[in-house]
C-alpha positions in Angstrom: 51.5 71.7 130.7 48.5 71.4 128.5 46.5 68.3 129.1 46.3 67.3 125.5 50.1 67.6 124.8 51.3 64.3 126.2 48.7 61.9 124.8 48.7 63.4 121.4 52.4 64.0 120.8 54.5 62.0 123.3 54.6 58.3 122.3 56.4 55.3 123.7 58.9 55.7 120.8 59.9 59.1 122.1 60.0 57.9 125.7 62.3 55.1 124.7 65.0 57.6 123.9 66.7 60.0 126.4 65.4 63.6 126.9 67.9 66.4 126.8 67.6 69.7 128.8 69.7 72.4 127.2 70.9 75.2 129.4 72.8 78.3 128.3 73.6 81.9 129.4 75.2 84.4 127.0 78.2 85.5 129.2 80.0 84.7 132.4 78.6 87.9 133.9 75.0 86.7 133.2 75.8 83.4 134.9 77.0 85.1 138.1 74.4 88.0 138.1 71.3 86.1 136.8 71.4 83.1 139.0 67.6 82.8 139.0 67.5 82.4 135.2 70.0 79.6 135.4 68.0 77.9 138.2 64.8 78.2 136.2 66.5 76.4 133.3 67.6 73.6 135.5 64.0 73.1 136.7 63.1 72.0 133.2 64.1 68.5 134.4 60.8 68.5 136.3 58.9 69.3 133.1 60.6 66.3 131.4 59.5 64.1 134.3 56.0 65.4 133.9 56.0 64.5 130.2 56.8 60.8 131.1 60.6 60.5 131.1 62.2 58.9 134.2 64.9 61.0 135.8 67.7 58.5 134.9 66.8 59.0 131.2 67.1 62.8 131.4 70.5 64.4 130.5 71.4 68.0 131.2 73.6 69.8 128.7 75.2 72.8 130.5 78.6 73.0 128.8 77.6 76.2 127.1 77.0 78.3 130.1 78.6 81.7 129.6 78.8 81.4 125.8 77.0 83.4 123.1 74.3 81.9 121.0 75.1 83.8 117.9 77.1 80.9 116.5 77.5 77.2 117.2 81.3 77.2 116.6 82.3 77.6 120.2 79.3 75.8 121.8 80.4 72.2 122.3 77.2 71.3 124.1 75.0 72.4 121.2 77.2 70.5 118.8 77.0 67.4 120.9 73.2 67.7 121.0 73.0 68.1 117.2 75.1 65.0 116.8 72.9 62.9 119.1 69.8 64.0 117.3 71.4 63.1 113.9 72.1 59.6 115.3 68.4 59.2 116.3 69.3 59.0 120.0 67.1 61.9 121.3 63.4 61.7 122.1 62.9 65.2 123.5 64.8 68.5 123.6 63.8 71.0 126.3 64.9 74.6 126.6 63.6 77.7 128.3 62.9 79.3 124.9 64.3 79.3 121.4 66.9 82.0 122.2 68.6 79.5 124.6 69.2 77.1 121.7 70.2 79.5 119.0 70.3 83.2 118.2 70.5 82.8 114.4 68.2 81.2 111.9 70.8 78.9 110.4 71.5 77.0 113.6 67.8 77.0 114.6 66.5 75.8 111.2 69.1 73.0 111.2 68.0 71.9 114.7 64.3 71.9 113.6 65.1 70.1 110.4 67.0 67.3 112.2 64.2 67.0 114.8 61.7 66.6 112.0 63.7 63.9 110.2 64.4 61.8 113.3 61.1 62.3 115.1 62.5 64.4 118.0 60.1 66.6 120.0 60.9 70.2 121.1 59.6 71.8 124.2 59.9 75.1 126.1 58.6 76.2 129.4 55.0 76.3 128.1 54.4 74.3 125.0 55.4 71.0 123.4 56.1 70.9 119.6 56.3 68.2 117.1 58.4 69.5 114.1 56.7 67.0 111.8 53.4 68.8 112.2 52.7 71.8 110.0 51.4 74.2 112.6 54.1 73.3 115.2 56.8 73.7 112.5 55.3 77.1 111.7 55.4 78.2 115.3 58.9 77.0 115.7 60.0 78.9 112.6 58.4 82.1 114.0 60.0 81.5 117.3 63.5 81.3 115.7 62.8 84.5 113.7 61.7 86.4 116.8 64.8 85.2 118.7 67.1 86.5 116.0 65.2 89.7 115.6 65.3 90.3 119.4 69.1 89.9 119.4 69.3 92.2 116.4 67.3 94.9 118.1 69.5 94.6 121.2 72.6 95.1 119.2 71.2 98.1 117.4 70.3 99.8 120.6 73.6 99.1 122.3 75.6 100.1 119.2 73.6 103.3 118.8 74.3 104.3 122.4 77.9 103.4 122.1 78.3 105.4 118.8 76.6 108.5 120.3 78.9 108.4 123.3 81.9 107.9 121.0 80.9 110.9 118.9 81.4 113.1 122.0 84.7 111.4 122.8 83.3 110.1 126.1 83.4 106.4 125.4 86.4 104.9 127.2 88.5 103.0 124.6 91.6 101.0 125.5 94.7 103.1 125.4 98.0 102.1 123.9 101.0 101.6 126.0 102.3 105.2 125.6 99.2 106.7 127.2 97.7 106.5 130.7 94.2 107.3 132.1 94.2 108.9 135.6 91.5 108.3 138.1 89.6 111.5 137.3 89.6 110.4 133.6 92.4 112.7 132.3 94.7 111.2 129.6 98.4 111.8 130.0 101.6 110.5 128.5 103.0 107.4 130.2 105.1 108.6 133.1 107.8 106.1 132.3 110.5 108.0 130.4 111.9 104.9 128.8 108.5 104.1 127.3 108.2 107.6 125.9 111.7 107.5 124.5 111.3 104.1 122.9 108.0 105.1 121.1 109.6 108.4 119.9 112.6 106.3 118.6 110.2 104.1 116.5 108.6 107.2 114.8 112.0 108.8 114.3 113.6 105.7 112.8 110.6 105.3 110.4 110.9 108.9 109.2 114.6 108.3 108.7 114.6 104.8 107.1 111.2 104.8 105.4 110.0 101.3 106.2 108.7 99.3 109.1 111.0 96.4 108.3 114.1 98.7 108.4 112.9 100.0 111.8 112.6 96.4 113.0 116.2 95.6 111.8 117.6 98.7 113.5 115.9 97.7 116.8 117.3 94.2 116.6 120.8 95.6 115.8 120.7 97.9 118.8 119.1 95.2 121.0 116.2 97.5 122.1 112.9 95.9 123.1 109.5 97.5 122.7 106.9 98.1 125.5 103.6 96.2 125.4 100.6 96.1 127.7 98.5 93.0 127.2 94.9 93.7 128.2 94.3 90.6 130.3 92.6 90.7 133.7 91.4 93.7 135.6 93.1 97.1 135.3 95.7 98.4 135.8 97.6 96.3 133.2 101.3 95.8 133.6 103.8 97.0 131.0 106.0 94.2 129.6 109.2 94.7 127.5 109.3 92.3 124.7 111.6 91.8 121.6 110.7 94.0 118.6 108.5 92.3 116.0 107.0 93.4 112.7 103.5 93.3 114.2 104.5 95.4 117.2 106.2 98.0 115.1 103.3 98.3 112.7 100.8 98.5 115.7 102.7 101.6 116.9 102.9 103.2 113.5 99.2 102.6 112.7 97.8 103.8 116.0 96.2 107.2 115.7 96.2 107.7 119.5 99.9 108.5 119.3 99.0 111.5 117.1 96.5 112.7 119.7 93.4 111.5 117.8 90.4 109.8 119.4 89.2 107.2 116.8 86.3 104.9 117.0 85.6 102.1 114.5 89.0 101.6 112.9 88.1 97.9 112.2 85.0 96.0 111.2 84.2 92.3 110.7 83.8 90.8 107.3 81.7 87.6 107.6 83.2 86.3 104.3 86.7 86.3 105.8 85.9 84.4 108.9 87.6 81.1 109.4 86.0 78.2 111.2 87.4 77.6 114.6 88.8 81.2 114.8 86.1 83.5 116.4 88.4 86.5 116.2 89.0 86.1 112.4 87.5 88.3 109.7 88.7 91.5 111.2 89.3 94.2 108.5 90.8 97.6 108.9 88.7 100.4 107.5 90.5 103.1 105.3 91.3 106.3 107.2 88.6 108.2 105.2 85.9 105.7 106.4 86.5 105.9 110.2 83.1 106.7 111.8 84.6 108.9 114.5 87.9 110.7 114.3 88.4 113.6 116.8 91.9 115.2 116.6 93.8 116.8 119.6 92.0 114.7 122.3 95.0 112.9 123.7 98.5 114.2 124.3 100.5 113.4 121.1 103.9 111.9 120.4 103.7 113.0 116.8 101.6 115.6 114.8 98.5 114.6 112.9 100.2 115.6 109.6 103.1 113.3 110.3 100.8 110.5 111.1 99.0 110.9 107.8 102.4 111.0 106.0 103.4 107.8 107.9 100.2 106.0 106.7 100.8 107.1 103.1 104.4 105.9 103.3 103.3 102.5 104.7 100.7 102.2 101.9 103.2 103.2 99.2 105.7 100.6 100.6 103.2 97.9 99.5 104.2 98.3 95.9 102.5 96.1 93.3 103.5 98.4 90.5 100.3 100.4 90.9 99.8 103.9 89.6 100.8 105.9 92.7 102.9 103.5 94.8 106.7 103.6 94.5 107.4 100.8 97.0 110.1 100.7 99.6 113.7 100.8 98.3 115.0 97.2 98.0 118.4 95.7 97.6 118.2 94.9 93.8 120.6 96.6 91.4 117.9 98.5 89.5 118.3 102.1 90.6 115.0 103.3 89.3 112.8 100.6 90.9 109.4 102.2 91.7 110.3 105.5 89.9 110.5 104.7 86.2 107.5 105.2 84.1 106.7 104.2 80.5 106.7 107.2 78.1 104.2 105.3 75.9 101.3 104.6 78.4 102.4 106.3 81.6 102.4 103.2 83.8 105.0 102.2 86.3 107.5 99.8 84.7 108.4 96.5 86.3 111.9 95.3 87.0 113.2 91.9 85.6 116.7 90.5 86.3 118.6 88.4 83.8 122.0 86.9 83.6 123.9 84.9 86.3 123.0 86.1 89.8 120.6 88.7 88.3 123.3 91.1 87.4 121.5 92.6 84.4 118.3 94.4 85.4 115.8 95.3 82.8 112.9 97.7 83.0 109.8 96.6 81.1 106.2 97.9 80.7 103.8 94.9 80.9 100.5 96.7 81.4 99.4 96.2 77.8 100.3 92.5 78.0 98.5 91.9 81.3 95.4 94.0 80.7 94.8 93.7 77.0 96.9 90.7 75.9 99.0 93.0 73.6 102.7 93.2 73.1 104.7 95.1 75.8 105.1 98.8 75.3 108.9 98.7 75.6 111.8 97.1 77.4 114.9 99.0 78.5 118.2 97.6 79.9 118.9 99.4 83.1 122.7 99.6 83.4 123.2 102.4 80.8 120.2 104.3 81.9 121.0 104.1 85.6 124.5 105.4 84.9 123.0 108.5 83.2 120.7 109.1 86.1 123.6 108.8 88.5 125.5 111.4 86.6 122.6 113.8 86.7 122.1 113.2 90.4 125.7 113.7 91.4 125.9 116.8 89.3 122.8 118.2 91.0 124.2 117.5 94.4 127.5 119.3 93.8 126.5 122.8 95.0 125.2 121.3 98.3 128.1 119.0 99.2 129.2 121.1 102.2 125.6 121.3 103.6 125.3 117.5 103.1 128.6 116.9 105.0 127.4 119.0 108.0 124.0 117.4 108.0 125.6 113.9 107.9 127.9 114.7 110.9 125.0 116.2 112.9 122.8 113.2 112.2 125.6 110.8 113.1 126.1 112.5 116.5 122.3 112.7 117.2 121.9 109.0 116.5 124.8 108.1 118.7 123.4 110.2 121.6 119.9 108.9 121.1 121.0 105.3 121.4 123.1 106.0 124.4 120.1 107.6 126.0 118.0 104.5 125.3 120.5 102.3 127.0 120.8 104.6 130.0 117.0 104.5 130.5 117.1 100.7 130.4 119.9 100.5 132.9 118.1 103.0 135.2 114.9 101.0 135.1 116.8 97.8 136.0 118.6 99.5 138.8 115.3 100.8 140.2 113.8 97.3 140.1 116.8 95.8 142.0 116.8 98.6 144.6 113.1 98.2 145.1 113.5 94.5 145.6 116.3 95.2 148.1 114.1 97.6 150.1 111.3 95.0 150.2 113.7 92.4 151.5 115.3 94.8 154.0 111.9 95.8 155.4 110.7 92.3 156.3 111.1 91.0 159.8 114.0 88.5 160.1 111.8 86.1 162.0 109.3 85.9 159.1 111.6 83.5 157.2 109.0 82.3 154.7 108.5 85.8 153.3 112.2 86.7 153.7 113.3 83.8 151.6 110.8 84.7 148.8 111.9 88.3 148.8 115.5 87.4 148.8 115.0 85.2 145.8 113.2 88.0 144.0 116.1 90.4 144.9 118.6 88.0 143.5 116.6 87.6 140.2 116.5 91.4 139.8 120.3 91.7 140.4 120.9 88.9 137.9 118.8 90.8 135.3 120.7 94.0 136.0 124.0 92.3 135.6 123.0 90.7 132.3 121.8 94.1 131.0 125.1 95.8 132.0 127.1 93.1 130.1 124.8 93.5 127.1 125.3 97.3 127.2 129.1 96.8 127.4 129.0 94.5 124.3 126.9 97.0 122.4 129.1 99.9 123.3 132.2 98.0 122.2 130.6 97.2 118.8 128.5 100.3 118.0 129.0 103.2 120.4 131.7 105.6 119.0 133.2 108.7 120.6 133.5 111.3 117.9 136.8 113.1 118.3 137.9 116.2 116.4 139.9 114.1 114.1 136.8 111.9 113.4 134.8 115.1 112.7 137.3 116.2 110.1 137.4 112.7 108.6 133.6 112.5 108.4 133.4 116.0 106.8 136.1 115.2 104.3 134.3 111.9 103.4 130.8 113.5 103.2 132.1 116.3 100.9 133.0 113.7 98.3 129.5 112.6 97.4 130.6 110.5 94.3 133.0 108.5 96.6 130.2 107.8 99.1 127.8 106.9 96.2 130.2 104.2 94.9 131.6 103.1 98.2 131.3 99.3 98.9 129.5 100.0 102.2 126.7 102.0 100.4 124.0 99.5 99.6 121.6 99.7 96.6 118.8 100.5 99.0 120.8 103.5 100.3 121.3 104.8 96.8 117.7 104.4 95.9 116.7 106.2 99.2 119.0 109.1 98.4 117.7 109.3 94.8 114.1 109.5 95.9 114.9 112.5 98.1 115.8 114.4 94.9 114.0 112.7 92.0 110.2 112.3 91.8 110.0 110.1 88.7 111.8 109.2 85.4 109.9 108.9 82.2 111.5 106.9 79.4 110.8 106.2 75.7 113.0 103.7 73.9 111.1 103.8 70.6 111.1 107.5 69.8 114.4 107.3 68.0 116.4 104.2 66.8 119.2 103.2 69.0 118.4 105.9 71.6 116.5 106.2 74.9 114.8 109.5 75.5 114.3 110.2 79.2 112.8 112.9 81.3 113.8 113.4 85.0 111.1 115.0 87.1 112.8 116.5 90.2 111.1 116.9 93.6 111.2 120.6 93.1 108.9 120.2 90.1 111.6 121.0 87.5 112.3 118.6 84.7 115.4 117.6 82.7 115.3 116.0 79.2 118.2 114.0 77.7 119.1 111.1 75.4 121.2 108.1 76.1 122.5 105.8 73.4 121.6 102.1 73.8 122.9 98.9 72.3 121.1 97.6 69.2 121.1 94.3 67.4 122.0 95.5 63.9 123.4 98.6 62.2 120.1 99.4 60.6 119.0 100.7 64.1 122.4 102.4 64.7 121.7 106.0 65.8 124.7 107.5 63.9 124.5 105.1 60.9 124.9 107.7 58.2 127.7 109.5 60.0 129.5 106.2 60.5 129.1 105.0 56.9 130.3 108.4 55.6 133.4 108.3 57.8 134.3 104.7 56.8 134.0 105.6 53.1 136.1 108.7 53.6 138.9 106.8 55.4 138.9 104.0 52.8 139.2 106.6 50.0 142.5 107.8 51.4 144.0 104.3 51.3 143.5 103.5 55.0 143.6 99.8 56.0 140.7 98.3 58.0 142.8 98.2 61.1 143.7 101.9 60.7 140.0 102.8 60.1 139.0 101.0 63.3 141.6 102.9 65.3 140.4 106.2 63.9 136.8 105.4 64.6 137.6 104.5 68.2 139.6 107.7 68.7 136.6 109.8 67.3 134.2 108.3 69.9 132.3 105.9 67.7 131.1 102.6 69.3 129.8 99.4 67.8 126.1 98.5 67.8 126.7 96.7 71.1 128.7 99.5 72.7 132.2 98.0 72.1 135.3 99.2 70.3 135.7 98.7 66.5 138.1 96.1 65.1 139.6 95.6 61.6 137.4 92.6 61.0 134.3 94.5 61.8 135.2 97.3 59.5 135.7 94.9 56.7 132.2 93.4 57.3 130.7 96.9 57.3 132.5 97.7 54.0 131.1 94.6 52.4 127.6 95.4 53.7 127.8 99.0 52.5 129.7 98.0 49.3 132.7 100.3 50.0 135.8 99.3 48.1 139.1 99.1 49.9 140.9 101.5 47.4 139.2 104.1 45.3 139.9 103.2 41.6 140.5 105.8 38.9 138.0 105.0 36.2 138.5 101.4 34.9 142.3 101.5 35.0 143.7 98.1 36.1 146.3 97.6 38.8 149.9 98.5 37.7 152.3 95.5 37.0 154.5 96.6 39.9 153.7 98.7 43.0 155.9 101.5 44.2 157.5 99.3 46.8 158.8 96.8 44.1 156.2 94.1 44.7 154.1 92.7 41.8 150.4 92.9 41.4 148.4 89.9 40.3 148.4 91.3 36.7 152.1 91.9 36.8 152.9 88.3 37.8 150.6 87.0 35.0 152.5 89.1 32.5 156.0 88.3 33.8 155.4 84.5 33.9 153.0 84.3 30.9 149.9 82.8 32.6 146.4 84.0 33.3 145.3 86.1 36.3 143.2 83.1 37.6 146.4 80.9 37.7 148.1 83.6 39.8 145.2 83.6 42.3 145.4 79.8 42.4 149.1 80.0 43.3 148.4 82.6 46.0 145.8 80.4 47.6 148.2 77.4 47.5 151.0 79.5 48.9 153.1 78.8 45.8 153.9 82.5 45.7 154.5 84.9 48.6 151.6 87.4 48.5 149.7 89.5 51.1 147.0 92.1 51.4 147.1 95.2 53.6 143.5 94.4 54.5 140.8 92.2 53.2 139.4 93.4 49.9 142.6 95.3 49.0 144.9 94.4 46.1 147.5 91.7 46.4 151.2 92.5 46.7 153.4 89.6 45.6 157.1 89.4 46.2 159.0 88.0 43.1 162.7 87.6 42.6 164.3 86.9 39.1 165.1 83.3 40.3 161.4 82.9 41.4 160.2 84.1 38.0 162.5 81.6 36.2 161.3 78.8 38.5 157.7 79.6 37.8 158.3 79.7 34.0 160.0 76.2 34.2 157.0 75.0 36.2 154.6 76.3 33.7 156.5 74.7 30.7 156.6 71.3 32.6 152.9 71.4 33.3 152.1 72.2 29.7 154.3 69.3 28.3 152.6 66.9 30.7 149.2 68.0 29.5 150.2 67.8 25.8 151.5 64.2 26.3 148.3 63.1 28.0 146.3 64.5 25.1 148.4 62.7 22.5 148.1 59.4 24.4 144.3 59.8 24.4 
């Protein structure tokens, strides 16, 4: 201690407050191995006594022993010290050096700033500082900078050495549960056959089902757990069997060690994603192309490297947000072309929107222009008619290969059944081994050693109970899922698989199954609903690279957009010219394959509306000749009734509307046919005379 420190800097105001001695080591290993450094920090109490503080006013803060100084989040002792300084309850803070208090400038500068505000002194093993004085504050700032720079240099040296060792593949990384490191350093597959079989099953199911979620559902359906090896405590670490979860399935699928690759630096920490109170947060996976070290064929492999790359691509594509090259995993919605349909206008993937009750009417729409440029959507296509056309093309394309599909289906069914049986046999064999091992341990103990014998007997009973529960679970699974394929079953499966349309439309075939089958054959479908009115032009791009172009008619709102408008108008005009009624014209149009604008059958009323719209008369007139007085069937025309009774044509129409005469039309817009008998003619004449006399009398009275 310098002689001028205490008189010039330590005052009675400082000594009236407690002095704090802060002690820290970076890790538990340093606490145990560097005991002298810890003891040296505890001796700082004597320095506080020399500066004038009584022992009962000196507090030692050692809660942070074994904790890193890179952050204050996990250091409760440092946080308590900061709080006491902020309350003005600290006169002196002693530490061996600045690196004990903080290893980063943010924590160090906050400590110095608080000490300056509340008049707290800082001291190390050699010097006493008053943060309110310029030169002391300058020295404290430099001390903090040097402490952070020292840690940075240490990190650089350690990381450089670690990286160089990893480049040679000599850095020992933690191995996944499927691999084991022998004493001489050789890496081999896990000797447990059940572990190997379960990992291979996960990769096989993913290749078959195409999504991690589907693999998880299949593992739950078959009641098969996954092996895990928590890295807690000293090696060797025990293998635990735990229920399948999404994180465990993804950890297996994402691990390149199962493909035989030695990879260093798969993850990195992003400080912007760190969450307070979670020291392990902020971990970000690097893209495969940015891995610092990737050495193939170092470990024994469960799958090939090419298959691993395909798996990563599939997992990435399953995260579909309607991006350019991601189809997404097949889902349960009714839209068959989900993730495959592209806009023929801009080339973007089209989204799926469901309308109607229970979402039974899917619609494909291109919203890129609306989202990106605030413009109207390129196009919108109803899915049902288009999906039906794609189904027709798909089933037609699969017709030549139906026998091969049937044989492949039967073979796959038998392989799956055998694989699941093998998985259960391995589980039962493992449980029997554990029970027999427990029995041997119990049988090998001396009977007089009752304390050990009772414990081993209890363990043996536990293993037997686990074996019994597993056998019952296997029996339940076998009764529900395991099937013995007989020759009759083989013939039934072959007959069913040969009928691909029946399988396609079967109630047990889910929409996801149909989409999965479609993606095996079809790469994409490009549609354009605006190239031709009332039609959808589409182009099917097959997985082989070939393409098929076709057109499907779509429903429209009006007959101005009707695709066969001119043909329909000409046909209605032709049928009307040969004296066909509206109902007869509708029947003829339906028989010839015409449909309405909304895809329904024609009716007589609709034909009448079309004739009015297109100004087509019901009967083709010869020049300006009026209707004859009487028709060929003996009925009267309106003109004939007017001549027979002696009234105007307007009066006859008035009688028809009132129902005073019996008249009818073969169809709306066609001439009236009125049935008149001689008695009815005389009755009408009398009625006309009576009306005329009444009108004459009223005029004379006026």
